[in-house]
NUDREN-274847 format. One line per field, with one value per residue: residue in one letter; residue number from 1; x, y, z of N, C-alpha, C in turn. Coordinates in steps of 0.2 Angstrom, whole numbers, plus 5000, padded with zeros to 4 digits. Layout:
BEGIN
r	(A_...);
k	(NUM_...);
n.c1	(X_...);
n.c2	(Y_...);
n.c3	(Z_...);
ca.c1	(X_...);
ca.c2	(Y_...);
ca.c3	(Z_...);
c.c1	(X_...);
c.c2	(Y_...);
c.c3	(Z_...);
% end
This chain:
BEGIN
r	(M_I_V_A_I_S_S_S_C_L_S_V_F_L_G_T_A_L_G_L_G_A_S_R_F_R_F_P_G_R_G_L_L_L_S_I_A_V_A_P_M_I_I_P_Y_L_G_L_A_V_A_L_L_M_T_F_V_A_V_G_I_R_P_S_I_E_A_V_I_V_G_H_V_V_V_S_I_P_Y_V_M_L_M_V_G_A_R_A_S_G_M_G_A_L_L_E_E_A_A_L_D_L_G_A_N_W_W_E_V_I_R_R_V_Y_L_P_L_L_R_P_A_V_A_A_G_F_V_S_S_L_V_L_S_L_D_E_F_Y_L_A_F_F_L_S_G_P_D_Q_T_L_P_V_Y_F_F_S_G_L_R_R_P_E_L_L_P_P_T_L_A_L_V_T_L_M_T_V_A_T_L_I_L_L_A_V_T_H_A_V_A_G_R_A_G_R_R);
k	(1_2_3_4_5_6_7_8_9_10_11_12_13_14_15_16_17_18_19_20_21_22_23_24_25_26_27_28_29_30_31_32_33_34_35_36_37_38_39_40_41_42_43_44_45_46_47_48_49_50_51_52_53_54_55_56_57_58_59_60_61_62_63_64_65_66_67_68_69_70_71_72_73_74_75_76_77_78_79_80_81_82_83_84_85_86_87_88_89_90_91_92_93_94_95_96_97_98_99_100_101_102_103_104_105_106_107_108_109_110_111_112_113_114_115_116_117_118_119_120_121_122_123_124_125_126_127_128_129_130_131_132_133_134_135_136_137_138_139_140_141_142_143_144_145_146_147_148_149_150_151_152_153_154_155_156_157_158_159_160_161_162_163_164_165_166_167_168_169_170_171_172_173_174_175_176_177_178_179_180_181_182_183_184_185_186_187_188_189_190_191_192_193_194_195);
n.c1	(4924_4933_4944_4947_4949_4960_4970_4972_4976_4989_4995_4996_5005_5017_5018_5020_5032_5041_5039_5043_5056_5062_5061_5068_5081_5096_5102_5111_5104_5092_5085_5081_5073_5063_5058_5053_5044_5034_5030_5018_5008_5008_5007_4996_4981_4975_4985_4994_4986_4985_4999_5002_4993_4999_5012_5008_5003_5014_5022_5014_5003_4986_4972_4964_4956_4966_4976_4970_4971_4985_4988_4980_4987_5000_4996_4991_5002_5011_5003_5001_5014_5019_5011_5014_5028_5029_5024_5033_5045_5043_5046_5058_5075_5079_5069_5070_5084_5083_5075_5083_5094_5088_5088_5080_5077_5079_5067_5058_5058_5052_5039_5035_5038_5038_5026_5015_5015_5014_5002_4990_4994_4995_4982_4975_4981_4977_4963_4963_4968_4959_4947_4952_4954_4941_4936_4944_4943_4949_4960_4953_4945_4953_4961_4953_4948_4937_4931_4920_4922_4918_4919_4918_4905_4898_4900_4893_4881_4877_4876_4866_4849_4841_4849_4852_4845_4849_4862_4864_4859_4869_4880_4876_4876_4890_4895_4890_4897_4910_4910_4909_4920_4929_4926_4930_4943_4947_4944_4953_4965_4964_4964_4977_4984_4981_4989);
n.c2	(5061_5065_5068_5055_5047_5054_5055_5041_5037_5044_5038_5025_5026_5032_5023_5011_5013_5015_5003_4993_4998_4997_4983_4977_4982_4986_4998_5012_5019_5013_5006_5016_5024_5015_5015_5028_5029_5020_5025_5033_5024_5020_5031_5040_5046_5058_5065_5066_5073_5085_5089_5089_5100_5110_5111_5113_5126_5133_5134_5141_5136_5135_5127_5116_5107_5101_5100_5090_5080_5078_5074_5062_5055_5054_5045_5034_5029_5020_5008_5004_5003_4992_4981_4980_4979_4966_4958_4960_4956_4942_4939_4932_4937_4932_4934_4947_4947_4938_4946_4957_4950_4947_4958_4969_4985_4994_5001_4994_4982_4985_4989_4978_4966_4968_4976_4969_4957_4963_4968_4963_4966_4980_4984_4980_4988_5001_4999_4998_5011_5019_5016_5019_5033_5037_5035_5042_5053_5063_5069_5075_5083_5092_5097_5102_5114_5127_5119_5105_5088_5070_5062_5072_5077_5066_5066_5078_5074_5066_5074_5082_5080_5081_5078_5065_5054_5055_5054_5041_5034_5037_5031_5017_5016_5018_5007_4996_5000_4998_4984_4980_4985_4977_4964_4965_4968_4955_4947_4952_4948_4934_4931_4935_4926_4914_4914);
n.c3	(4927_4917_4925_4930_4919_4913_4923_4924_4912_4911_4922_4919_4908_4914_4925_4918_4911_4922_4929_4920_4917_4930_4933_4923_4922_4930_4940_4948_4962_4961_4971_4979_4970_4968_4982_4984_4973_4978_4990_4990_4992_5005_5013_5022_5014_5017_5023_5012_5003_5010_5010_4996_4992_5000_4994_4980_4982_4987_4975_4967_4960_4958_4967_4957_4943_4936_4946_4954_4945_4944_4957_4958_4949_4956_4966_4959_4951_4959_4960_4946_4942_4951_4946_4932_4934_4941_4931_4921_4927_4927_4914_4904_4900_4888_4878_4874_4870_4859_4851_4848_4842_4831_4824_4828_4834_4850_4853_4845_4851_4863_4858_4850_4858_4872_4875_4870_4878_4891_4891_4899_4912_4910_4907_4919_4927_4922_4925_4939_4942_4937_4945_4957_4956_4954_4966_4976_4988_4997_4990_4980_4986_4993_4983_4972_4972_4966_4957_4955_4958_4955_4968_4977_4974_4977_4991_4994_4991_5001_5011_5008_5007_4995_4985_4986_4979_4965_4967_4972_4961_4952_4958_4957_4943_4941_4948_4940_4928_4932_4934_4921_4915_4923_4918_4904_4906_4912_4901_4891_4898_4899_4885_4881_4889_4883_4872);
ca.c1	(4926_4939_4950_4948_4952_4966_4975_4973_4981_4995_4998_4998_5011_5022_5019_5023_5039_5044_5039_5047_5063_5065_5062_5073_5088_5099_5106_5112_5098_5086_5081_5078_5068_5057_5055_5050_5038_5029_5028_5011_5004_5009_5006_4988_4979_4973_4991_4996_4982_4987_5006_5001_4990_5004_5017_5006_5002_5020_5025_5010_4998_4980_4968_4960_4955_4973_4980_4968_4974_4992_4987_4978_4993_5005_4993_4990_5008_5013_4999_5003_5021_5020_5008_5018_5035_5028_5023_5039_5050_5042_5048_5065_5079_5080_5065_5074_5090_5081_5073_5089_5098_5085_5088_5075_5081_5076_5060_5054_5058_5047_5033_5033_5039_5036_5019_5010_5016_5012_4995_4985_4996_4993_4975_4974_4984_4972_4956_4964_4969_4952_4943_4955_4953_4934_4935_4948_4939_4953_4964_4948_4942_4958_4965_4949_4946_4930_4928_4918_4923_4913_4919_4915_4898_4895_4900_4888_4874_4876_4874_4859_4844_4838_4854_4853_4843_4853_4869_4863_4858_4876_4884_4874_4879_4897_4896_4889_4902_4916_4910_4910_4928_4933_4925_4934_4950_4948_4944_4960_4970_4963_4966_4984_4986_4981_4994);
ca.c2	(5056_5068_5067_5048_5045_5058_5052_5034_5036_5046_5034_5019_5028_5033_5017_5005_5014_5014_4996_4990_5000_4994_4976_4974_4986_4987_5005_5015_5022_5009_5005_5023_5026_5011_5017_5034_5028_5016_5029_5036_5018_5019_5038_5042_5050_5064_5069_5067_5078_5092_5090_5091_5106_5115_5111_5117_5133_5136_5135_5145_5132_5135_5121_5115_5100_5099_5098_5084_5075_5077_5071_5055_5051_5052_5040_5028_5026_5014_5002_5002_5001_4985_4976_4979_4976_4959_4954_4960_4952_4935_4937_4931_4942_4929_4937_4953_4946_4935_4951_4961_4946_4946_4965_4974_4990_4994_5003_4988_4977_4987_4989_4971_4961_4969_4979_4964_4953_4967_4970_4961_4970_4987_4984_4979_4995_5006_4999_5000_5018_5022_5015_5023_5040_5038_5034_5046_5059_5068_5073_5079_5088_5098_5100_5104_5121_5129_5114_5099_5081_5066_5061_5078_5077_5061_5068_5083_5071_5063_5079_5086_5075_5082_5075_5058_5049_5055_5051_5033_5031_5037_5026_5011_5016_5017_5000_4992_5001_4995_4977_4979_4985_4971_4958_4967_4966_4948_4944_4953_4944_4927_4930_4935_4920_4908_4915);
ca.c3	(4922_4914_4930_4931_4913_4911_4927_4923_4906_4913_4927_4915_4904_4918_4929_4914_4910_4929_4931_4915_4918_4937_4933_4918_4922_4937_4940_4954_4965_4959_4977_4981_4966_4970_4988_4983_4969_4981_4996_4991_4994_5013_5016_5023_5009_5020_5024_5006_5000_5013_5008_4989_4992_5002_4988_4974_4984_4987_4969_4963_4957_4962_4967_4950_4941_4934_4952_4956_4940_4946_4964_4957_4946_4961_4970_4955_4948_4962_4958_4939_4942_4954_4942_4926_4936_4942_4925_4917_4930_4925_4907_4903_4896_4882_4873_4872_4867_4853_4846_4846_4838_4824_4820_4831_4839_4857_4852_4842_4856_4868_4855_4848_4862_4879_4876_4870_4884_4897_4890_4904_4918_4909_4907_4926_4930_4920_4928_4946_4942_4936_4951_4963_4955_4955_4973_4980_4990_5000_4985_4976_4991_4994_4977_4966_4972_4965_4953_4959_4956_4957_4975_4981_4973_4981_4998_4995_4990_5007_5016_5006_5005_4988_4980_4988_4974_4959_4969_4972_4954_4949_4961_4954_4936_4941_4949_4934_4923_4935_4933_4914_4914_4925_4913_4899_4908_4912_4894_4888_4901_4896_4878_4881_4893_4879_4867);
c.c1	(4933_4945_4952_4952_4959_4972_4976_4978_4988_4999_5000_5004_5017_5024_5022_5030_5043_5045_5043_5055_5066_5065_5067_5080_5090_5103_5107_5106_5092_5081_5078_5073_5062_5054_5051_5043_5032_5027_5021_5006_5003_5007_4998_4986_4977_4980_4994_4992_4984_4994_5006_4998_4995_5010_5014_5005_5009_5024_5020_5005_4992_4976_4964_4959_4962_4977_4977_4970_4981_4992_4985_4984_4998_5002_4993_4996_5010_5010_5001_5010_5022_5017_5012_5025_5034_5028_5030_5045_5049_5044_5056_5069_5080_5075_5068_5080_5088_5079_5078_5093_5095_5084_5083_5079_5077_5069_5055_5053_5052_5040_5030_5034_5036_5028_5014_5010_5013_5005_4990_4987_4994_4986_4972_4976_4979_4966_4957_4965_4963_4948_4946_4954_4945_4932_4938_4945_4944_4957_4959_4946_4947_4961_4960_4947_4939_4927_4926_4919_4918_4913_4916_4908_4895_4894_4894_4881_4872_4874_4868_4854_4841_4843_4855_4851_4847_4860_4869_4863_4865_4880_4882_4877_4887_4899_4896_4895_4909_4916_4911_4917_4932_4932_4929_4941_4952_4948_4951_4965_4970_4965_4974_4987_4986_4986_5001);
c.c2	(5059_5067_5060_5046_5048_5055_5045_5033_5039_5041_5027_5020_5028_5026_5011_5007_5013_5006_4992_4991_4997_4987_4973_4977_4986_4993_5008_5019_5019_5008_5011_5025_5022_5013_5023_5033_5024_5020_5031_5030_5018_5026_5039_5047_5057_5068_5070_5072_5085_5094_5092_5098_5112_5116_5115_5125_5137_5137_5139_5142_5132_5129_5121_5108_5097_5097_5092_5078_5073_5073_5063_5051_5049_5046_5033_5025_5020_5007_4999_4999_4993_4980_4975_4976_4969_4955_4954_4956_4944_4934_4937_4936_4938_4932_4943_4952_4943_4941_4955_4957_4946_4953_4970_4979_4990_4996_4998_4983_4979_4987_4982_4965_4962_4971_4973_4959_4956_4969_4969_4966_4978_4988_4984_4986_5001_5006_5001_5008_5022_5022_5019_5030_5042_5038_5039_5052_5064_5072_5077_5084_5094_5101_5103_5111_5122_5123_5108_5093_5076_5064_5066_5079_5072_5063_5073_5080_5068_5068_5083_5081_5075_5079_5068_5053_5050_5053_5044_5030_5032_5032_5019_5011_5015_5010_4995_4993_4998_4987_4975_4979_4979_4965_4959_4965_4959_4945_4945_4949_4937_4926_4931_4929_4914_4909_4912);
c.c3	(4919_4919_4930_4925_4911_4916_4926_4917_4907_4918_4924_4911_4909_4922_4925_4913_4917_4930_4926_4916_4925_4937_4928_4918_4929_4936_4947_4956_4963_4965_4980_4977_4967_4977_4987_4979_4973_4988_4996_4993_5002_5017_5017_5018_5011_5021_5017_5002_5003_5010_5000_4988_4994_4997_4982_4976_4984_4980_4964_4959_4961_4962_4960_4949_4939_4940_4954_4951_4943_4953_4963_4953_4951_4965_4966_4952_4952_4960_4951_4939_4945_4949_4936_4928_4937_4936_4921_4920_4928_4918_4907_4899_4889_4876_4870_4868_4860_4848_4844_4841_4831_4821_4823_4835_4845_4857_4849_4847_4861_4864_4853_4852_4869_4879_4875_4876_4890_4896_4896_4910_4916_4909_4915_4929_4928_4924_4936_4947_4942_4942_4957_4962_4956_4962_4978_4982_4993_4995_4981_4980_4992_4988_4971_4966_4971_4961_4957_4955_4958_4965_4979_4980_4977_4989_4999_4995_4997_5012_5015_5004_4998_4983_4981_4982_4968_4961_4969_4965_4951_4951_4958_4947_4936_4943_4943_4929_4925_4933_4926_4912_4917_4921_4907_4900_4909_4905_4891_4891_4899_4889_4878_4885_4888_4873_4868);
% end
């Protein structure tokens, strides 16, 4: 859960910044940035896990929970970026111009205009990142080292019969928690849509 929540929070922060920046601004290298940011979605996760492991070992980072968090952030950022970018591109520049004309600075525009309007996309990005992190086995297996993450525990539970009942119970609890998170996200999106 520490890995899932930490990686989801980091993914939401970075993905929101990338999505908002890429949808609202035109700058040199924008296409290349978007291609690089979306690349983890199309690279097989097994290959990505091995590549990240080799990169971490080459720079002296040992497999650990922190390495798994970084790997999950790399995989989750594109989803958040695309959700936030799609929502932000639907907002006209007139909102930003009106706020600036009324005396707001750029940070106030982000805090008082963009973030409230982006809340449903940010919530959906968080839930997507959380579910992806809880489900991602390859990155957890290759990058966790001696630490055990939930996907690796599930895999162990399938290989050892004595771990199967608690594994199935945990999967059931996670499914219920995911459905609750989905309902909360839907409620947040519905409330934001009525405004």
